[in-house]
N, C-alpha and C positions, 0 to 999 in steps of 0.2 A: 504493500500500500504506500502511496506517495506521502510527502511530508505536509500535505494540506491539513487544515484544521479538521479534526475528527467530528463526525456527526453521529446522531443516534443510529442511523442506518448502518454506519460503518462499524459501530460497536456490536450491533446485532449480527452483522456478517462475520466478524471476527469470533464472536462467541457461539455462532451457530444457532441463534435463537431469533425470535421475532422482535420487531421494534417495540411492540407493546410489552413484551417480557422485560426488555431493558428499561423501559419507562417505569414499570412497576417496581423494579429493583432500585432504581435511582430515587424514586419518590417514597421509598420505605414501605411499599405495599406488597412485598414478596410473600410474606406469610399469609396474608389475606387471600392471595391468588394461588396459594399452594405451590409456589416455586421452590424447587429443591435448594438445599444449602450449597450443593455443588455448583449449581447454575449461578446462584448469588455470588459465590466466591469467584467464579470465572469472570463474570461481568465486572465485579469490583476490581479484579486484577488488571483487566484491560483498561479500565478507567484510570487507574493509578499509573500504569505504564505509559499511557498517552497523555497524561495531564488533562483529561477531558473536563470541561466545565460547561454546564448548560447555558444556552444563550439567554440574554436578558429578556427576550420576548417569551421564551419558554418559562423562565422564572416568573415573569409577570402573569402569564396565563395561569400558571399553577396557583399563585398566591392571590390573584386579583389585585396586585399592587404593581406600580411602576418603579418603585425604589428611587424616586426622585422627590426632592423637596425644593419648593420655590421660595426665593428670598427677594423681596422688593424693598429697595432703599432709595432715599431721595437723591443721593449724590455718590457716584462711584468713587470720586476723588477724595471724599471726606475720610480722614484717617480713622476716626472712631468707627464708622461703618465698615471700612475696609478691614480693620483689625478684627472686628467681630465676625465678618464674613470668612476671614482666613481661619480663625479658630473653629468656627462652626463647620466649615468644609472638612477640616481634619477629623472632627468628631463623627460627622456623618459618613465620611469615607470609610473610617474604621468599622462602622456599623453596617456597611454595605449599601449606603445611599449616595446618590449623586446630587450635588447642590447646583441648582440653576438660578442665576442672579439676573435681575432686571432693575433698571433705574426709572424712577418716576420724574426725575428732575424737579421734584417738589411741585409737580403739576397734577391736579386731580384727574384730568382727562387722560394724561399719559399713564397715570397710575392704574386707571381702569383698563387701559389697553394692555399694560404689562400683566396685570392679574388675569385678564381674559386669555392672554396668550399662554400663560402658565397652566391655566385650567384646561385649555385645549390640548395641552401636552399631558394632561391627566396626572399632575403631581399629587403625591400622597398627602402633602401638607403645605400650607402657605404661612410664611413668616413675613410680617409687613411692618415697616416703619412708615405710617400713613401720612399723607398730606391732606386727607379728608377732614372735614369739620365735624363729622359724626360717623357712626358705624353702619348707617342704613344700607350702604352698598354691599356690605359684607354679610348681612343677616341671611340673605337667600343663599349665598355661597357656602356658608357653614353647614347647610343641610346635606351637602355632598362632599365638601372638602374642608377638613379641619383648618382653622385659622388661629394664629397667635399674633398679637400685636406686641411690638417692642419699641422702646424709645419714646414714641408718641402714643399716648393713651387717651381714653375717653372716660368721662364721669359715668358712674353707674353702668360700667361695661358688662356686656354679655359674653365677653371673651377672656381668655387667659392673657395677662399682660406681664411684660418684663421691662423694667426701666431702672435708670440710675437715680440715686437720691440727690437730685440736682439742688433742691432747696437747701439742705443742710450744708453741702459743700460750698455753695455760693455764699451762704451766710458766714461761714467760717472764713472764707477768703476775704470778703468785703469788710468784715469787722476789723480785720487786721490791716487791710490795705489802707483804710482811712484813719488809722491812728494818728492823732495830733493834727488832723485836717478838719475842714468843715464842709467839704463838698466832694461829690463823686458823680461823674457823668455815666449814664447807662446807655450802651449802644446794643439794641436788640433786633430780633427778627419778627416773623409774623406772629401776631398776638393770638390767633386762633389755635396755634399749636400748643399742646400741653407743656413741652419743655420750655417754651418762651414764658409761659405763665409761672412755672415753677422757679425759673431762674430769676425772674423779676421779684417774686415773693421772697426768695433768698436774699436778694439785693436789699430789699426793704428791711428785712430782719437784721441784716448785717449793719445797716445804718443805725437802726434802733439800738442794737447792742453796743454801738460806739457812741450813743447819745447824740447822733446827728439827725436832725429832722428831715423827713422825706420831702423832696421838692420835685413835683411832677414835671416842672419845666426843664429838669435835667435828664429826663428820660426821652430817648429818641429811638424810633424803630421803623423798620421797613421790611426787608427780607434778609436772608443769610448769605447774600452774595458779597464778595469783596468790595465791589463798586458801591454798594449801599453803605458799608462801613466808612468809606471815603467821604461820601456825601453827608452822612449823618455827623461825622466828626466836623466837617465844615460848618454844618448848622450849629453845632454846639459851640464852636469857637466864635462864630458870628454872634450868637446870642450872648455869650459871656464877654465878648470883646477882648479875649485873651485865651491862652491855653488853659484847660482845666487843671485843678490840683491833682485829680485822679480820674481814671477811666476804667470802667469794667465793660468788656465786650462779651456778649452771650455766645460767641463761637469763635473759633480760630479764623474762619474765613472773614468774619467782620474785623477781627484784629488786623488782618493783612491790609485791609483798606484804611483802617485808622493809622497804622504805622506809615503807610505810603503818604497819607495826608500830612502827618506830623513831620516826616522827613522832608517832603517837598517845601514845607513852610518853615524849615529850620526850628521846629519846636520839639523835636525828639531828644530830650535830655533826661538825665536821672532826676530832674526836678519834678517830672510828672510820674506819678505812681500808676502803674498799669497792671490790671489783672484780666484774665480771660477764662472762659469755659473752653474746654478741650486742651490737650497737651501734645506738643510735638517736641522731639529731641532737640530741634534747632534752637529752642528757647534756652537751652543750657549754654549755648555758644554766643548769644548776642551780648554786645557791650551794655545794652540797657536791660536791666533785670525786670522780668515780668513773671508775676505769680500766675499759676494756671491750675485747672481742674482736669484730672484724668479720669475718664470713664474706664471701668474695669472690663475691658472687652472680653477677656477669657472667661470671666465669671458670667457675663451676659450670655455669651455663646453656650456655656455649659447649662445655664438655666433654660435657654431656648431648646437645646437638645433634650434635656431631661423632660421638660413639659411636652415637647413635640413627640417624642417616642411614646410617651404615656398616652397622649391624645390619639395618636394613630392606632394604638391598640385598643383604646376604649374611649369612644366619643362622649361618654357620660362623665368624664373627669370633671370635677367641680371647677367653676370659674374662680380664679384667684389672681392677685397681683404680687409679683416678686420684685422687691426693691433692692437693688445692688448698691452698696456704698461707693461713693466716688472718692478719689484720692486727691488731696490738695498739695501742690508743689509750691513751697514758699521759697522764693529766690531773693526777694527784697530784704534788705537789712532791717 
């Protein structure tokens, strides 16, 4: 026989039995169909000698599963989502699943298209960091495909959720960032997203802990694009008539825009205290010290994997929210 990949028919020919007999042996039904121990041993020996593995399609047909999991994230370039996807892929691969990744670009219509594309591929599970304002779109989907939300969650959710404790980490960072100061500008993203609301809540709590009154006029928001960070920083400087004493950005992408504005206008000095949500290693190398918040991507991925595998095996798993602590990196003196 040639070196081509072995098929069921080839094993049957080598063993001198029918294809159905080989199938019964491989699927563990030999005893049920009264196949002799000698025949079972012969088939298994041939399988081992030729490193035979059943095709994905045969495996899916047997189990009524595709062994694929769909992941929908807002931004493929976002380090937090990328790290979570990397850790999740490793866990799923070890368990025999293939991870399929799609981006919504933080757009609701693109998210719908991404989800529908994954459903058409009959994924066994959907993991979504949603740009939607509510769960309505997913309520009908969950009747046929299990869904878990992460990062972005909804009040009174009917789904399992996994998220970072953004409020506590932001409060911790801001309260220390504003020590001996009396103001801190907030640069944020879309208000309808739960992470935006939680980070602002943490910012307010941090000010309160430092005995600094909250000033709504120092809160600026648009979306999470770098250009928005640039424009919002320009608005803050125009309103104050000077550089702010401190700035907190609700994402690293916004920080990029803020730093570009401050650099272009010769305002980026250690006189300005800066903190941000998200953490990149490059922050350890900058001459300007910036405090940051790191989401625990490995822990988030593990929670998604644990909940996901349980949900795929039993759709009656109770709804719950898993909150993962975030780590604060203090670089300022």
